[in-house]
C-alpha positions in Angstrom: 14.0 -5.1 -35.4 12.2 -1.5 -36.4 9.1 -3.0 -34.3 11.0 -3.7 -31.5 12.8 -0.3 -31.8 9.6 1.1 -32.2 8.1 -1.1 -29.2 10.8 0.6 -27.1 10.4 3.9 -27.7 6.4 3.8 -27.1 7.2 2.4 -23.8 9.6 4.9 -23.0 7.1 7.6 -23.9 4.3 5.6 -21.5 7.1 5.8 -18.9 7.8 9.5 -18.9 3.8 10.2 -19.0 3.4 7.8 -15.9 6.2 9.8 -14.3 4.7 12.8 -15.4 1.8 12.5 -14.3 2.3 11.0 -10.6 4.4 13.7 -10.2 1.4 16.5 -11.3 -1.3 14.0 -8.9 1.4 14.5 -5.8 1.4 18.0 -6.1 -1.5 19.0 -7.0 -3.4 16.8 -4.5 -3.3 20.0 -1.6 -2.9 22.6 -3.9 -4.4 25.6 -2.5 -2.8 25.2 1.2 -0.1 27.2 2.9 2.1 24.4 3.8 0.9 22.2 0.3 2.7 18.9 0.5 3.8 19.1 3.9 0.1 17.6 4.7 0.8 14.8 2.6 3.2 14.2 5.8 2.0 15.6 8.7 -1.5 13.4 8.5 0.2 9.9 9.2 3.3 11.4 11.9 0.0 12.5 13.6 -2.1 9.2 13.1 1.0 7.2 14.2 1.5 9.6 17.8 -1.9 9.5 18.2 -2.0 5.5 18.3 1.0 5.5 19.8 0.0 7.3 22.8 -3.1 5.4 23.2 -2.0 2.2 23.3 1.7 2.5 25.3 0.6 5.7 27.5 -3.1 5.5 27.9 -4.5 2.0 27.9 -0.5 0.3 29.0 -0.4 -2.9 30.3 2.8 -3.2 32.3 3.3 -6.8 30.3 2.3 -5.5 27.5 6.0 -5.1 25.8 7.4 -7.9 27.6 7.4 -10.3 24.6 8.0 -7.7 22.2 12.5 -7.3 20.9 11.8 -3.6 20.6 9.7 -0.6 22.0 6.0 -0.1 21.0 6.5 2.2 18.5 9.2 0.7 16.5 7.0 -1.7 16.3 3.7 0.1 15.4 5.6 1.9 12.8 7.2 -0.8 11.0 3.6 -2.3 10.7 1.8 0.8 10.0 4.1 2.2 7.2 3.0 -0.7 4.5 -1.1 0.2 5.4 -0.3 3.6 4.4 1.2 2.8 1.4 -1.7 -0.1 0.9 -4.7 2.7 2.1 -3.5 5.4 0.0 -3.0 3.1 -3.0 -6.8 2.1 -2.8 -8.3 5.2 -2.2 -6.7 7.0 -4.8 -6.5 3.8 -7.7 -10.2 3.3 -6.8 -11.1 7.0 -8.0 -8.5 7.4 -10.9 -11.1 7.4 -13.9 -13.4 9.2 -11.5 -10.9 12.3 -10.9 -9.6 11.9 -14.7 -12.7 11.6 -16.1 -11.4 14.1 -18.7 -8.7 12.0 -19.9 -10.7 9.0 -20.1 -13.1 10.1 -22.7 -9.9 11.1 -24.9 -9.6 7.8 -27.3 -6.5 8.1 -27.6 -5.2 8.3 -24.2 -4.1 4.7 -22.6 -6.5 5.3 -19.2 -5.1 2.0 -18.0 -1.8 4.1 -17.2 -4.7 5.8 -14.2 -4.4 3.4 -11.4 -0.5 2.8 -11.8 -0.1 6.7 -11.5 -1.8 6.9 -8.2 0.2 3.8 -6.7 3.1 5.9 -8.0 2.1 8.9 -6.2 1.5 7.4 -2.9 4.8 5.8 -3.3 6.4 9.2 -2.8 5.2 9.5 0.6 5.9 5.8 1.1 9.5 6.5 0.4 9.9 9.2 2.9 8.1 7.1 5.5 10.7 4.1 5.4 13.2 6.4 5.5 11.9 7.8 8.4 11.2 4.5 9.9 14.8 3.5 9.4 15.4 7.3 10.8 13.5 6.3 14.2 15.4 3.1 14.3 18.6 4.3 14.3 17.6 6.6 16.7 16.8 3.7 19.1 20.3 1.9 18.6 19.3 -0.1 16.0 21.3 0.5 12.7 20.5 -0.7 9.5 21.6 -4.1 8.0 20.8 -6.1 4.4 17.8 -7.4 6.0 16.6 -3.4 5.5 16.6 -4.7 1.5 13.6 -6.4 2.0 11.6 -3.2 2.5 12.1 -2.7 -1.3 10.6 -7.0 -2.2 7.6 -6.0 0.2 6.9 -3.2 -1.1 7.1 -4.4 -5.0 5.1 -6.8 -3.9 2.2 -4.5 -2.1 2.3 -2.4 -4.9 1.8 -4.9 -7.5 -1.0 -6.6 -5.1 -2.6 -2.7 -4.8 -2.6 -2.3 -8.9 -4.6 -5.6 -9.3 -6.7 -4.3 -6.9 -7.1 -1.0 -8.4 -8.0 -2.4 -12.1 -11.1 -4.0 -10.7 -12.1 -1.1 -8.4 -11.3 1.6 -10.1 -13.7 -0.1 -13.3 -16.8 -1.0 -10.9 -16.6 2.2 -9.2 -17.5 3.9 -12.2 -21.1 2.1 -12.7 -21.2 1.9 -8.9 -20.5 4.6 -6.9 -21.4 3.6 -4.0 -18.6 1.3 -4.0 -16.2 4.1 -3.1 -17.5 4.5 0.4 -17.1 0.4 1.6 -13.4 0.7 0.7 -13.3 3.3 2.8 -15.1 1.0 5.7 -13.1 -2.0 4.5 -10.2 0.0 4.8 -11.5 1.2 8.7 -12.0 -2.3 9.3 -8.9 -3.3 7.7 -6.2 -1.6 10.0 -7.7 -4.1 13.2 -7.7 -6.6 11.2 -4.5 -6.7 9.8 -2.7 -7.4 12.7 -1.2 -3.6 13.5 -1.7 -2.5 16.4 -1.7 -5.2 18.7 0.7 -8.6 18.5 -1.0 -11.7 16.5 2.1 -13.8 17.3 1.3 -13.5 20.5 -2.8 -13.5 21.2 -3.0 -16.3 18.7 -0.6 -19.2 20.3 -3.9 -20.8 21.5 -6.3 -20.0 18.6 -4.5 -21.7 15.5 -7.3 -21.4 13.1 -8.1 -17.6 13.9 -4.3 -17.1 13.1 -4.3 -19.1 9.9 -7.2 -16.8 8.9 -5.7 -13.4 9.4 -3.2 -15.0 7.5 -5.0 -15.5 4.6 -5.0 -11.5 4.2 -1.9 -10.5 1.7 -1.6 -7.2 3.4 -0.7 -9.4 6.6 2.2 -10.5 5.2 3.8 -8.1 3.5 3.1 -6.0 7.6 5.0 -9.0 9.0 7.8 -8.9 6.5 8.4 -5.2 7.3 8.5 -6.2 10.6 11.4 -9.1 10.0 13.3 -6.6 7.9 13.0 -4.1 11.3 12.7 -6.2 14.2 13.0 -10.0 13.4 15.4 -10.4 11.3 14.0 -13.3 9.4 14.9 -13.5 5.5 10.9 -14.0 3.0 12.2 -17.6 2.2 12.5 -18.0 5.5 8.4 -18.2 4.9 8.2 -20.2 1.7 4.4 -21.4 2.0 3.0 -17.8 2.8 5.8 -16.3 0.0 3.9 -18.8 -2.0 0.8 -18.0 -1.4 1.3 -14.2 -1.4 2.3 -14.3 -5.0 0.0 -16.5 -6.0 -2.8 -14.1 -4.9 -1.2 -11.5 -5.9 -0.6 -13.0 -9.7 -4.6 -13.9 -9.7 -5.2 -10.8 -8.7 -3.5 -9.3 -11.2 -5.2 -11.7 -14.0 -9.1 -10.7 -12.2 -8.0 -6.8 -12.1 -6.8 -7.0 -15.8 -10.2 -9.1 -16.7 -12.7 -6.7 -15.1 -11.0 -3.5 -16.4 -10.8 -4.8 -19.8 -14.1 -5.6 -19.9 -15.8 -2.6 -18.4 -13.2 -0.5 -20.1 -15.3 0.4 -23.4 -18.3 1.7 -21.4 -16.5 4.7 -19.2 -16.6 7.5 -21.7 -20.8 6.5 -22.6 -21.3 6.8 -18.4 -18.6 9.4 -17.5 
C-alpha cells in the first residue's frame, strides 16, 4: 500500500514538473521580443493567409472548388492546423536534449520528460488554433456538432505519434547534429506530400497505388480526421483499417523511440 502511495506521489510530482517546464518553455520561446508569445500565433495565421491567397486567388481554377463542400480556406485550415502542431512538436522535441543540456547532465533529473515538455508546449498554440478553426467555421455558417469531439481523439493520436518520433530523434541528434537539418527539409517536403494544400481524394481517384502510398503517412490520417470532424462529418471508426494501421504504426514508433532513447541516454552527458 505504501509503495502504491509513493508511486502516485512520484507521478504527481512528475506531472507538475512537466506542466511547469512546458509553461516556461512556451513563455521563454519569444522572450525579449516586444509582442512576446503573440508571435506564436501570428506566424501560423500569416502562413495560412499566404497559402490561401496563392491557391485560392493567385492560381485559382474556376472548377477547383466544385467538389469541395466548403470554401477552400476552411478546407486548408482544417488540414494545416494539425500539421503546425506536428511540425512544432517534432522540431522542438528533436532539439530538446540540446536545448536543455544543463538538465541532461543532472543525474537526478528525468530527461525522458523533455520531449513531452516540448509537445505540451506546442499543444498550447494548437489548442488556440483549434478554437480559431471552430470560430472560422462558425463565421461561415458551420455550427459545432458532436463530430468536433473527434478533434481530441486525433490530437491525442498525433501527440503520441510525435512523442515516439521525438524519443528517437532527440537521442540521435545528440550524436548526429545534422539530423535537425534533415528533419527541417523533410518537413518542408512533408507539408506537400501530405495532402494539405491540394485535394488528394479527387486527384488520385485514378491512381490508387499512389493514394495508398500517401495513406501510409500517419499524419495524413490525422489531417483527414480533422477534415472528417469539421467537414465530412464522419467518425474515425468508419475507417477501420486505416485507424488500425495508424495505431499500430504509432505503437511501434513509441516502442522503437523508447528503445533508441534508452540505449543512447547513458552517453548524453559525455557528448553534451
